[in-house]
Backbone as a chain_set.jsonl record, in Angstrom:
{"seq": "MSSMTDIVFLLLIFFMLTSTLVTVNALDIILPKAQGKTENNKSTAVSITKKLDFYIDKKKVKESEIEQYLLDNLKGSDQPTIVLRAEEGVPIEKAVKILDIANRNKIKVVLAVRPK", "coords": {"N": [[-29.945, 6.484, -33.62], [-27.947, 4.55, -34.805], [-28.21, 4.637, -37.226], [-27.375, 7.285, -37.726], [-24.988, 7.33, -37.551], [-23.777, 5.066, -39.228], [-24.053, 6.944, -41.943], [-22.958, 9.189, -41.382], [-20.296, 8.049, -41.766], [-20.347, 7.192, -43.94], [-20.578, 9.209, -45.288], [-18.211, 10.855, -44.806], [-16.381, 8.567, -45.719], [-16.95, 8.708, -48.404], [-15.847, 11.591, -49.161], [-13.043, 11.623, -48.419], [-12.587, 9.19, -50.291], [-13.101, 10.967, -52.746], [-11.181, 13.299, -52.298], [-8.764, 12.688, -53.149], [-8.355, 12.285, -55.655], [-7.847, 15.185, -57.12], [-6.047, 16.782, -58.183], [-3.54, 19.22, -59.073], [-2.485, 21.511, -60.95], [0.545, 22.044, -60.736], [3.629, 22.573, -60.161], [5.395, 21.551, -57.317], [7.217, 23.947, -55.667], [8.849, 26.868, -53.238], [7.717, 30.156, -53.306], [8.325, 33.155, -53.678], [6.81, 35.279, -51.133], [4.432, 38.288, -51.908], [2.291, 41.337, -51.859], [-1.145, 41.717, -53.509], [-3.717, 40.665, -56.218], [-4.441, 37.831, -58.485], [-5.182, 37.226, -61.856], [-7.119, 35.374, -63.217], [-6.299, 33.593, -65.788], [-6.865, 31.525, -68.444], [-2.899, 29.948, -69.405], [-0.145, 29.957, -70.474], [2.238, 27.998, -68.163], [5.641, 28.627, -66.681], [8.315, 27.286, -65.362], [10.848, 27.754, -62.347], [13.306, 26.085, -61.088], [15.329, 25.919, -58.497], [17.626, 24.157, -58.795], [17.833, 24.734, -61.832], [16.177, 23.969, -62.95], [14.199, 23.95, -65.92], [10.664, 24.276, -66.7], [7.514, 23.899, -68.296], [4.558, 23.796, -68.58], [4.259, 21.792, -66.729], [6.282, 20.329, -67.58], [9.621, 19.338, -68.882], [12.355, 21.63, -69.702], [14.599, 22.422, -71.856], [16.566, 24.742, -71.754], [17.445, 26.414, -73.922], [15.619, 25.426, -75.833], [13.786, 26.832, -75.119], [12.033, 28.774, -76.169], [10.786, 28.341, -78.415], [9.32, 25.7, -77.973], [7.66, 27.781, -76.503], [6.661, 29.079, -78.182], [5.429, 27.26, -79.864], [3.088, 26.652, -77.826], [1.513, 28.214, -77.323], [0.49, 29.506, -79.985], [-2.258, 30.486, -82.121], [-3.35, 31.494, -80.036], [-5.888, 34.448, -78.486], [-4.362, 36.933, -76.429], [-2.028, 36.133, -75.637], [-0.133, 34.73, -72.982], [2.306, 34.304, -70.414], [2.953, 32.654, -67.22], [4.89, 32.987, -64.623], [7.024, 31.617, -63.061], [9.236, 31.76, -60.953], [11.824, 29.55, -58.3], [12.394, 30.958, -54.919], [15.552, 31.884, -54.571], [16.708, 31.632, -57.089], [18.791, 33.063, -60.07], [18.457, 36.249, -61.213], [18.776, 36.298, -63.731], [17.739, 34.448, -65.325], [15.218, 34.871, -64.765], [14.801, 37.213, -66.527], [15.664, 36.326, -68.666], [13.12, 34.473, -69.482], [11.189, 36.745, -69.642], [12.584, 38.586, -71.777], [11.999, 36.665, -74.318], [9.353, 37.013, -73.335], [9.072, 39.505, -74.224], [9.988, 39.894, -76.732], [8.421, 38.846, -77.96], [5.516, 39.658, -77.875], [4.484, 38.913, -75.547], [2.037, 38.154, -72.746], [3.48, 38.805, -69.7], [2.295, 37.081, -66.17], [3.906, 37.564, -63.035], [4.27, 34.596, -60.538], [3.213, 34.793, -57.309], [4.011, 33.577, -53.714], [1.44, 34.233, -51.712], [1.081, 36.641, -48.398]], "CA": [[-28.306, 6.676, -33.217], [-26.865, 4.041, -35.731], [-28.153, 5.125, -38.801], [-26.701, 9.015, -38.237], [-23.689, 7.0, -37.509], [-23.651, 5.105, -40.674], [-24.811, 8.105, -42.215], [-21.723, 10.311, -40.741], [-18.932, 7.189, -41.668], [-20.458, 7.122, -45.486], [-20.125, 10.507, -45.909], [-16.054, 10.517, -44.003], [-15.028, 7.541, -46.862], [-16.712, 9.649, -49.744], [-15.094, 13.059, -48.701], [-11.923, 10.3, -48.413], [-11.896, 8.693, -51.607], [-12.584, 12.253, -53.874], [-10.23, 14.261, -51.962], [-8.106, 11.9, -52.852], [-8.435, 12.658, -56.993], [-7.769, 16.094, -56.802], [-4.508, 17.181, -58.712], [-2.823, 20.193, -58.978], [-1.639, 21.391, -61.865], [1.741, 22.919, -60.468], [5.077, 22.224, -59.409], [5.728, 22.413, -55.911], [8.296, 25.035, -55.445], [8.546, 27.957, -52.929], [7.532, 31.511, -54.038], [8.659, 35.186, -52.898], [5.881, 36.945, -51.03], [3.72, 39.626, -52.541], [0.56, 41.708, -51.658], [-1.774, 41.799, -54.689], [-4.279, 39.771, -56.716], [-3.742, 37.767, -59.317], [-5.794, 37.167, -62.742], [-7.595, 33.948, -63.319], [-6.687, 33.654, -67.401], [-5.694, 30.752, -68.916], [-2.354, 30.238, -69.687], [1.503, 29.178, -69.573], [3.148, 27.801, -66.836], [6.851, 28.442, -66.92], [8.729, 27.124, -63.57], [12.55, 27.989, -62.886], [13.381, 26.02, -60.025], [16.681, 26.151, -57.314], [18.36, 23.337, -59.978], [18.168, 25.832, -62.521], [15.293, 23.155, -64.5], [12.834, 24.711, -66.735], [9.754, 22.988, -66.737], [6.729, 24.49, -69.086], [3.493, 23.421, -67.99], [4.759, 20.101, -66.186], [6.657, 19.241, -68.429], [10.666, 19.667, -68.472], [11.939, 21.664, -71.344], [15.924, 22.736, -72.231], [17.119, 25.946, -71.808], [17.647, 26.32, -75.624], [13.938, 24.725, -76.745], [12.487, 27.477, -74.021], [11.558, 29.892, -76.587], [10.408, 27.851, -79.751], [8.045, 25.307, -77.351], [6.573, 28.386, -75.821], [5.71, 29.517, -79.273], [4.455, 26.295, -80.119], [2.505, 25.956, -76.799], [0.728, 29.888, -77.181], [0.001, 29.698, -80.763], [-3.722, 30.651, -82.313], [-3.871, 32.382, -78.597], [-5.901, 35.718, -78.52], [-4.033, 36.936, -76.025], [-0.935, 34.783, -75.15], [-0.243, 34.773, -71.442], [2.59, 33.041, -69.531], [2.526, 32.676, -65.865], [6.489, 33.045, -64.707], [7.203, 30.659, -61.376], [10.59, 31.642, -60.207], [12.01, 29.872, -57.235], [13.529, 31.605, -54.453], [16.633, 31.676, -54.888], [16.994, 31.694, -59.13], [19.259, 34.079, -60.453], [17.283, 36.91, -61.863], [19.095, 36.35, -64.977], [17.123, 33.205, -65.693], [13.876, 35.098, -64.827], [15.209, 38.074, -67.046], [15.683, 35.652, -69.99], [12.224, 34.45, -70.412], [10.957, 38.295, -69.683], [13.135, 38.586, -72.942], [11.605, 36.174, -74.658], [7.682, 37.424, -74.272], [9.154, 40.867, -74.89], [10.01, 40.083, -78.208], [7.219, 37.962, -79.356], [4.04, 40.275, -77.499], [3.408, 37.838, -74.771], [1.926, 38.723, -71.265], [4.013, 37.721, -67.931], [2.415, 37.215, -65.103], [5.229, 37.053, -61.96], [3.439, 34.143, -59.588], [4.321, 34.703, -55.965], [3.232, 33.166, -52.573], [0.601, 35.159, -50.599], [1.755, 36.602, -47.336]], "C": [[-27.572, 5.933, -34.276], [-26.583, 3.763, -36.514], [-27.573, 6.021, -39.313], [-25.362, 8.158, -38.538], [-23.041, 6.774, -38.671], [-23.503, 6.308, -41.531], [-22.958, 8.877, -42.338], [-20.288, 9.266, -41.546], [-19.144, 6.751, -43.474], [-19.972, 8.279, -45.992], [-18.216, 10.41, -46.001], [-15.252, 9.427, -45.551], [-15.416, 8.289, -47.78], [-15.857, 10.372, -50.138], [-13.479, 12.161, -49.066], [-11.283, 10.097, -49.797], [-11.71, 10.073, -52.944], [-11.561, 12.551, -53.896], [-8.626, 13.902, -52.617], [-7.264, 11.945, -54.984], [-8.219, 13.946, -57.664], [-6.451, 16.196, -57.128], [-4.407, 18.491, -59.006], [-2.054, 20.404, -59.906], [-0.109, 22.1, -62.086], [2.696, 21.92, -60.015], [5.018, 22.711, -58.071], [6.903, 22.937, -55.4], [7.491, 26.05, -54.404], [8.703, 29.06, -53.748], [7.829, 32.114, -53.67], [7.561, 35.041, -52.422], [5.395, 37.918, -51.762], [2.448, 39.815, -51.981], [0.264, 41.744, -52.998], [-2.453, 40.815, -54.932], [-3.811, 39.367, -57.794], [-4.729, 37.188, -60.688], [-6.092, 35.882, -62.397], [-7.701, 33.976, -64.795], [-5.861, 32.006, -67.433], [-4.453, 30.478, -69.961], [-1.226, 29.726, -69.538], [2.188, 29.03, -68.41], [5.007, 28.159, -67.144], [7.841, 28.9, -65.335], [9.711, 27.107, -64.119], [12.523, 27.451, -61.801], [15.035, 25.998, -59.73], [17.739, 25.742, -58.386], [18.447, 23.672, -60.928], [17.401, 24.886, -64.331], [14.55, 24.22, -64.891], [11.606, 23.836, -67.073], [8.117, 24.068, -67.175], [5.325, 23.204, -69.161], [3.557, 21.945, -67.063], [5.881, 19.301, -66.754], [8.559, 20.492, -68.547], [11.465, 20.11, -69.326], [13.827, 22.05, -70.571], [15.662, 23.61, -72.259], [17.236, 26.748, -72.736], [16.032, 26.428, -76.009], [13.646, 25.8, -75.948], [11.387, 28.471, -75.261], [10.678, 29.142, -77.981], [9.036, 26.807, -79.28], [7.401, 26.456, -76.419], [5.79, 29.164, -77.012], [4.63, 28.842, -80.237], [3.023, 26.449, -79.298], [1.141, 27.316, -76.952], [0.521, 30.473, -78.76], [-1.373, 29.714, -80.744], [-3.917, 31.269, -80.777], [-4.298, 33.846, -78.656], [-5.024, 36.644, -78.143], [-3.061, 35.994, -74.712], [-0.155, 35.046, -73.808], [0.834, 33.582, -70.94], [2.817, 33.71, -67.841], [3.923, 32.088, -65.259], [6.624, 32.342, -63.09], [8.727, 29.998, -60.99], [11.078, 31.301, -58.642], [12.936, 30.418, -56.197], [14.848, 31.337, -54.437], [17.289, 31.436, -56.575], [17.414, 32.688, -59.218], [18.54, 33.904, -60.738], [17.849, 36.655, -63.141], [18.401, 35.014, -65.578], [15.801, 33.609, -65.98], [14.06, 36.043, -66.202], [15.298, 37.231, -68.717], [14.119, 35.331, -70.508], [11.171, 35.448, -70.637], [11.295, 38.908, -70.936], [12.105, 37.759, -73.913], [9.996, 36.324, -75.178], [7.454, 38.623, -74.247], [9.264, 40.774, -75.929], [8.898, 39.064, -79.299], [5.354, 38.276, -78.339], [3.842, 39.129, -76.789], [3.628, 38.142, -73.573], [2.977, 37.854, -70.712], [3.0, 38.714, -67.241], [3.369, 36.925, -64.094], [3.871, 35.836, -61.093], [4.781, 34.454, -58.144], [3.304, 34.005, -54.763], [2.516, 33.902, -51.96], [1.146, 35.408, -48.851], [0.775, 35.522, -46.312]], "O": [[-26.587, 6.501, -34.748], [-25.621, 3.128, -36.945], [-27.202, 6.136, -40.481], [-24.751, 8.275, -39.6], [-22.199, 7.486, -39.219], [-22.306, 6.502, -41.746], [-22.141, 8.936, -43.257], [-19.283, 9.906, -41.858], [-18.297, 6.146, -44.132], [-19.153, 8.407, -46.902], [-17.387, 10.069, -46.844], [-14.164, 9.505, -46.123], [-14.466, 8.832, -48.344], [-15.138, 10.179, -51.118], [-12.995, 12.294, -50.189], [-10.228, 10.467, -50.312], [-10.783, 10.233, -53.737], [-10.798, 12.401, -54.85], [-7.629, 14.623, -52.577], [-6.119, 11.714, -55.371], [-8.397, 13.905, -58.881], [-5.637, 15.693, -56.354], [-5.51, 18.98, -59.253], [-1.001, 19.773, -59.999], [0.344, 22.555, -63.137], [2.536, 20.768, -59.615], [4.719, 23.841, -57.686], [7.578, 22.24, -54.642], [6.274, 26.239, -54.384], [9.509, 29.13, -54.676], [7.698, 31.779, -52.493], [6.843, 34.534, -53.283], [6.278, 38.497, -52.395], [1.647, 38.935, -51.664], [1.207, 41.8, -53.787], [-2.235, 39.838, -54.216], [-2.934, 40.022, -58.358], [-5.237, 36.196, -60.164], [-5.527, 35.271, -61.489], [-8.782, 34.271, -65.305], [-4.888, 31.52, -66.856], [-4.658, 30.661, -71.161], [-1.051, 29.005, -68.555], [2.667, 29.961, -67.763], [5.403, 27.639, -68.188], [8.026, 29.902, -64.645], [10.015, 26.827, -65.279], [11.745, 28.036, -61.047], [15.863, 26.054, -60.64], [18.555, 26.536, -58.855], [19.31, 23.008, -61.501], [17.607, 24.905, -65.544], [14.326, 25.243, -64.244], [11.694, 22.774, -67.689], [7.711, 24.886, -66.35], [5.288, 22.089, -69.682], [2.574, 21.213, -66.952], [6.282, 18.156, -66.548], [8.706, 21.704, -68.392], [11.697, 19.218, -70.143], [14.205, 21.992, -69.401], [14.548, 23.861, -72.718], [17.136, 27.941, -72.451], [15.443, 27.434, -76.406], [12.435, 25.762, -76.164], [10.195, 28.728, -75.089], [9.773, 29.86, -78.405], [7.957, 26.887, -79.867], [6.606, 26.066, -75.564], [4.689, 29.706, -76.924], [3.685, 29.238, -80.919], [1.955, 26.395, -79.908], [-0.033, 27.118, -76.638], [0.395, 31.687, -78.916], [-1.969, 29.205, -79.795], [-5.11, 31.486, -80.562], [-3.387, 34.653, -78.845], [-4.623, 37.377, -79.046], [-3.259, 35.508, -73.598], [0.65, 35.96, -73.989], [0.583, 32.377, -70.955], [2.826, 34.88, -67.459], [4.142, 30.88, -65.349], [6.153, 32.904, -62.102], [9.221, 28.883, -60.824], [10.956, 32.151, -57.76], [14.147, 30.409, -56.422], [15.106, 30.157, -54.2], [18.423, 31.042, -56.848], [16.808, 33.588, -58.636], [17.831, 32.906, -60.866], [16.953, 36.947, -63.933], [18.924, 34.713, -66.651], [15.144, 33.164, -66.921], [13.385, 35.598, -67.13], [14.929, 37.78, -69.756], [13.745, 35.727, -71.612], [10.337, 35.294, -71.529], [10.5, 39.746, -71.362], [11.216, 38.513, -74.309], [9.441, 36.101, -76.254], [6.332, 39.13, -74.238], [8.614, 41.625, -76.537], [8.701, 38.766, -80.476], [4.416, 37.493, -78.197], [3.085, 38.279, -77.26], [4.732, 38.382, -73.083], [3.311, 36.707, -71.011], [2.755, 39.918, -67.317], [3.804, 35.784, -64.249], [2.695, 36.198, -61.059], [5.996, 34.425, -57.949], [2.081, 33.922, -54.88], [3.3, 34.605, -51.323], [1.541, 34.461, -48.172], [1.144, 35.252, -45.169]]}, "num_chains": 1, "name": "protein.A"}
């Protein structure tokens, strides 16, 4: 029985250590709820916080530099895609600005929402 307890504790310690190494590639923002499925493609994430800070793949970018930064990031991509993650309460004008940039440059936009 004691050897079984040793194995269980060893496994517990192993999983506790390995779970701390897992990182999520997204900012911690509250998204609006929606139903539906999302695609799982390689893309560039654009996040807008309540404080109207713009992030492109976790890097803070000035609002005036977003278009050039996106074009540099998506250069050479066959199907350029932006995942737009606007936090709840962000003015719609800020999200529309990103949509306009994508439309001008023929970039696909996927809206990220929180599942119900």
